[in-house]
N, C-alpha and C positions, 0 to 999 in steps of 0.2 A: 581589408574585410573578409571573413571568415563565411563561407558559401555551406547550405545545409547539411551535404554530403562530408565535407571536411569535419563539419563540427559535430555531425552526429557519431563518427567514425571515433575521433577522439573521446567520445563520451563512453561509447560503448566497449571500446579497449579498458577503459579504468573498470575493472572487476567489482563492483559495488554488491555483489551476492549477498544475500542476507538471509542466514546466517554467511558466515561469520561478519563480515563487515570490514577486511580486511584493509579494503582500498578506499573506507571514507574520508580517510587524512587527506588522499591523492585527489579525489575529486573536488574536495573542499576546497585544496589552495587552485585548481585548476576555474574553477567558477570565481573564486575572490579574484584573479586575475583577469578573467572574462568580463566581469562585470564593473571592475575598476577601470577598464578600460574605456567603457560608456559614461563614466564620470560618477558612477553609482561609490559613496561611501561602504565601506564592508566593515562588518564586525562577525568575529568567528564566537561562537560559544560551545563550550566543551561541556557535554552531559556528564556528570558525575559518574564513576563505576558503581558507587553504593546504589544511585536512582536505578541502575539500569539491571543491579542485582535484585532490586525487588521486581520490577518490570517486564523486564525481558522474557520471552516464552522460552527461547532459546538458551538462555544460562545454563552452564558458564561459557558458552562459545564468542561472549562477545569479550572476554579477559584480554587485556592486552592490545585491542583494537579500540582506537578513539572515535566518539561519536561527537561528531561537530555538527552545528546548525551554522548557517551562511547567511547573515541578514545585511540585503543591499538596498540603501535608500539614496535616491537623489534628492530629497527633501528632507528637513526636519519633520514636516508636517504633512505626512503622505495621507491621500484621501482615497488611494485604492490598495488593494492588498493581496498578491500572488501568494499561493502555497503550492510548492512542485516539493515532490521528493525524489532524491537521486538514488535510493536504493533499489535491488532488483531482485527477484526470487532468485536461486539457484538454476542452472541451466537443464539441469534433468538428462535424461537419456533421449534419442530419437534424432539429433541436430542431424542435418547434411552437411551443414558447415560448422566452422569452431564459432561457437555464438559471441565469443567477445571479440571477433576480426568482422567489421560491417563488409556484407555482400549486397551488391546491388544488381538486381535481375529483373529487367522489365518495369522499371520504376518503383521498384519493391525492395527496400531496404531491409536485410535481415540481420538481426542480433538481439540478444538479450538486452531487453529495457528501450528497443526501439518504440514500440508503442507503448509501453507501461514503464517509466512515461519520459524517456529522456527525447523523444522527438517534440515534446512538449517545451522543454529547454530550449531546444533549437528554434522553435517559433516565436518564441517570446522573446529571445536574445534579438533574432532578428528584426523582429516587429519594432522593438526599441532601437535600434540600429538606425530605423527610419524616423520614428517618433519619438521622442523622450522630453517632451514638455509637461507631462502630466505628473504630478506629484505621486510617486508611488514606493512602495517597500515590497521586496520579493524577499521570501523566505526557503531558502532549500535546505529539506529535513531528512535524516537519516529513520530508518526504523518503521517508514509508513508500513511496509510489509510485514510486520511483526505486532500489529496493532497499534500503531502510530504512537510510538515513543515519544519520538521528536518533535513532535506537535503537540504531544501531550506535556510535555516538560515545557514547550515555549509557552502556553498559555496557562500555566497552573504554577508554574516556577517563575519565571520571567514576567507573566502576567503580562502578554503584549494580546492587545483587545481591539482588533481594527473593527471598523462598523460595516465593511464590505470587502468580501474574499473572492476569489477567483482559484479554481483548483484544474489541472490540467490532467486528470484521469482520462484515460481512451474511451471516445465517445461519439467521435465524429460518422456523421454530420448532426447529430441531437446532442442536447443539454440535459445534465444532471440537475434537478431540482433537490434531490436527496436521494439518500442510499439505505439499504438495511444496517443493523448494527449484528454484534456478532458475541455471542458465550464461546470462549476459548478455555479450555482445560486438558488436563491430564488424568487418565484412569488408572490409578495403579493395582494391579493383581498380584495376592501376595499366595503361594504355592508351597513347596517342600523341595529344596534342593537333594539332588542323587547323583549317583554315577549312573551314565548313560548307559551302562549294560546292568545295569539292575533299575529299571524304570519305575518298578512297582514300589521300590523302596520310595518314591518322591511323589510328588503332587505337582503336573506341568503347569506352570502358570501359564504359558502359552496358549494350552489347550482352553484353557480357562477364559482367557482373554480373548479368543477366539469365539466360545460359546458366547459370552456375554456380548460382543462387539453384533455377531448375527442376530440375537435377541432385540439389541436394542435396533439396530436398524429396521428390524419388523415392524418394532412398536412405535419409530420414530418416521415412520414411511410417508407422513403427511409434512414433514418438515424439511427444510432445506439443510442436510446434517452430512457432514464429513467427518469418518471415523479412522482413525490408524493414518493421519497425514505423516506423522513421524512415531516410531516406536522406541522403548528404551529395553534393553536387555541388555546388562552389566557385565555377565558372564559370556558372553559371546564365545560359546566353545561348545561345539557340538558333542563332546565327551560328558558334558552334565546336563540332566534334567534342570531346567531352568525353575529356580524358586520364587522369580520375581520377573513380571510382566509387566509395561505400561504401554498405551498406548493413545494417543490425542483423540480429543474429543473439539468439534467445531459444529457450531449451530447457528444459521444466520437468522434475523432477527427482523419482520417488517416493522416499519418505522411507528405504525400503532398497534403493535403486540405491547403490551402492558407486562409481559410474562417478564420475572426475574429468573436468576439461576436457579432458584430455589425449584423452580418446574423443573430443570436439569438435574439437579440432585435427586430428586422425588422421585422421577423415571428410572434414574440409575441406580437409586436403593431397591425402589422396590425389583426390579429385574434382577439385580444380583441376588438377593433374597429368595427369588423364584428358581435360581438356578442353584442355589446354595454356594455363591463366590465371596472369598472376602476380599476386601477391596478399600481403596481410598480414592476418594474423585477431590483434586485439587484445581480449583478455579485459577486460571491463570489471568484473564481479563475479561470484563462484560462493559460492552458498549451499545448503548442505546441506539436506534436508526432516527434517521435526522431528516427534518422536509424544510426547504426554505421557502421563502415567498416569490411565487412565479412572476408577483408582477413589480419586483422591484426596480429600481432603475436600472440595475448592473445585468438582470434578466432581459428587461426590454432591449437594451444597447444590444445583446448578443443575438435576440430574435431578430432584429433589423438587421445586423450586420451580418448573419449568416442567411437571411434569406436575401440579401440584397448581391450577396457575394455567389452564393450558390445557385440560386433561383429556386431553393427549396426552403418550406416552412419547418423549423426543428422540431420535433418531438421532444416535450416535457418530461422526462421520463425520472422516476424513481430506481438508481442504480441496484444492482444485484450485488454489487459489490461496495464493500464499506470505503471511504475515503474519509479524512483527515477533518471536513467537514463537522465532524460531529464534536470535536473540542472546543469551536467556538460557540459561544452560547450569545442569542441575542442580535444575530446578525445576516444579514442578506448574503447568501453566497449562491456561487453557480458552478459548473464544472463544465468545460470544454475542451476538448484535446484532441490532436490530429489522429490517435490511435484509434482502432477498434477493439471494443472489449472481447471479442472472439480471437482476438491475439495476444492477449493478456495470460502470462504464465503458461505458455505452450510451448514446444519444441517448434523451432524454425520461426520463430517470434518475427513478424515483418509491421512496418509501418509503410503506406504509399507516400513517397516525395511530393506526389502533388498535393496530396491532405496536408503535410507540412506547409507548401507554400501557402497553399488557402488559408491555413489555420494563420500564417503571419498577418495576411491581410484582414483576418477577422480581428484578430487581437489590435492590430492597429487602428482598425476603425472603430474597435469600442473604447481604446482609450481616448481618440480623438472625441468622440461623441460625449464622453464623461466630462474631459477636458473643456468643452464648449459650452455644456450644459452648467460648468460651473463659474467658469472666466468670462462668458461673452459679456 
């Protein structure tokens, strides 16, 4: 039997950073073997490259890197569905340890993806090592961190349609019954290229982009917005006045906010005209917010199991992060994972090992309650 630290170490050292997803295939085969050992039937589904061309916000960095969905079933007629993503965001700067080598200090396991959300995979596997009688289906998906392309393909093209789903995003000790949506796009600024020694001969697209970004930040001050998460400058040469520059646009949308990307287009268009900037705004993805039924049987099972295990009544929250529940229509869903949201996407990310152990007990408890409610 694998134990939490060993299993988490194995998962973290597979570098599933998105972009580019160069080790997705490795983790897919690892998960295939891992859950096959528990008696699950495994299906591997590769997402076509042309689909990625259309929807991947970091295109073309996906080229040559297979996108694989792992489907594990212990029954042909599952009554419960788990959706866990295996990709992680790039580590970035500021790490005190190697982000892809697990480091345990004072009950905290450090490494990229420990909290978001490979710790959840560990908890689920070990819960199933203890109780595996409930007919379930598990999907391990890529590219959740780039808008949920794996689950989008699974639900829209493969047309998988469970009635109840569990997600493992970091939430401990609370549950998410919904999440914000997101508008993602890229703003392209057009200037005029020139030699750096004669800047007056050109129009610096970087400076124009900076001016527009600052003005947009001012106008969108009441929104949850992030500008410039990534940028594009095709010249990458300080001897050139950049004639083109682009930066990303990200706005989070509350579940009951009915504004479409037309709102974003109008704000950008108005602002660009005010400052006299030639631009193009390309929408990469739009996902609305999602709220599930807090009184569903699976939500009640989690509330009971968390309360009885932790002696804490969990809060039922609308998460600031988008997760893949949005792609499942008309179903009961709930999110609970051992990680903490404040550890997601940060340097020196960690998960508390005690929380992994407690989540094992909670997942096992939930599956047993659903099993006995259906088969007693």
